[in-house]
C-alpha positions in Angstrom: -37.5 -158.7 -168.0 -39.8 -159.7 -165.2 -38.5 -161.2 -162.0 -39.8 -164.4 -160.6 -41.1 -163.8 -157.1 -41.0 -166.9 -154.9 -44.5 -167.9 -153.7 -45.0 -167.5 -150.0 -46.6 -170.2 -148.0 -50.2 -169.6 -147.2 -51.2 -167.9 -144.0 -52.6 -170.3 -141.5 -56.3 -170.0 -140.8 -56.8 -167.2 -138.2 -59.8 -165.7 -136.5 -60.5 -162.1 -137.4 -59.2 -161.2 -133.9 -56.0 -163.2 -134.3 -55.4 -161.5 -137.6 -55.9 -158.1 -136.0 -53.5 -159.1 -133.2 -50.8 -160.2 -135.7 -51.2 -157.0 -137.7 -51.1 -154.7 -134.7 -48.2 -156.6 -133.2 -46.1 -156.3 -136.4 -47.0 -152.6 -136.7 -45.7 -152.0 -133.2 -42.5 -154.0 -133.9 -41.9 -152.0 -137.1 -42.3 -148.7 -135.2 -40.0 -149.9 -132.4 -37.4 -150.7 -135.1 -37.7 -147.2 -136.4 -37.2 -145.8 -132.9 -34.3 -148.1 -132.0 -31.5 -145.6 -131.2 -28.8 -148.2 -132.1 -30.1 -148.4 -135.7 -31.5 -144.9 -136.6 -29.7 -141.7 -137.1 -32.8 -139.5 -137.7 -34.4 -138.0 -134.6 -37.5 -136.7 -136.6 -38.2 -140.1 -138.0 -37.8 -141.7 -134.6 -40.1 -139.0 -133.1 -42.8 -139.7 -135.7 -42.5 -143.4 -135.1 -42.8 -142.9 -131.3 -45.9 -140.7 -131.8 -47.5 -143.4 -134.0 -46.5 -146.1 -131.5 -49.0 -144.8 -129.0 -52.0 -145.4 -131.3 -50.7 -148.8 -132.5 -50.2 -149.9 -128.9 -53.8 -149.0 -128.1 -54.9 -151.0 -131.2 -52.9 -153.9 -130.0 -54.4 -153.7 -126.5 -57.9 -153.5 -128.1 -57.3 -156.5 -130.3 -56.3 -158.6 -127.2 -59.3 -157.2 -125.3 -61.7 -158.2 -128.0 -60.2 -161.7 -128.1 -60.6 -162.0 -124.3 -64.2 -160.7 -124.3 -65.1 -163.2 -127.1 -63.9 -166.0 -125.0 -60.6 -166.5 -127.0 -58.6 -166.8 -123.8 -55.7 -168.8 -125.2 -53.2 -167.7 -127.8 -52.4 -170.6 -130.2 -48.7 -169.7 -130.3 -47.7 -172.3 -132.9 -50.3 -171.1 -135.4 -49.5 -167.4 -134.6 -45.8 -168.0 -135.0 -46.4 -169.6 -138.4 -48.4 -166.5 -139.4 -45.6 -164.2 -138.2 -43.0 -166.1 -140.2 -45.2 -165.9 -143.4 -45.4 -162.1 -142.8 -41.7 -161.7 -142.4 -42.0 -161.4 -138.6 -38.5 -162.8 -137.9 -36.8 -160.1 -139.9 -39.1 -157.4 -138.7 -38.8 -158.3 -135.1 -35.0 -158.2 -135.3 -35.1 -154.4 -135.9 -35.9 -153.4 -132.3 -33.0 -155.5 -131.0 -29.6 -153.9 -130.2 -27.2 -155.2 -132.8 -24.1 -157.1 -131.7 -21.0 -154.9 -131.0 -18.8 -154.2 -134.0 -15.7 -154.8 -132.0 -12.9 -152.4 -130.9 -12.8 -150.7 -134.3 -16.6 -150.0 -134.3 -16.6 -148.3 -130.9 -18.0 -144.7 -130.8 
């Protein structure tokens, strides 16, 4: 039996640089989520994510530098936010955040 997968809304039109910015940003967010000490229990996995973070942060910086050098001096936040939502950015960006306290019973 096949599952019906809901159709995602289309990505908004982005420049190549904006697409690279979004991709690099989400990769950094994903790595920060894997490093988040309030969510992970595996030091080796967090270490590997931290090591990868360095390279992805450089790629993010380079994506922004290319945009700036090409004269793309403004970030069109409404369009970029729409792209982030299509790419599950809301869920992905919640991973680096410290979760709410579980209450007195959940204290360590």
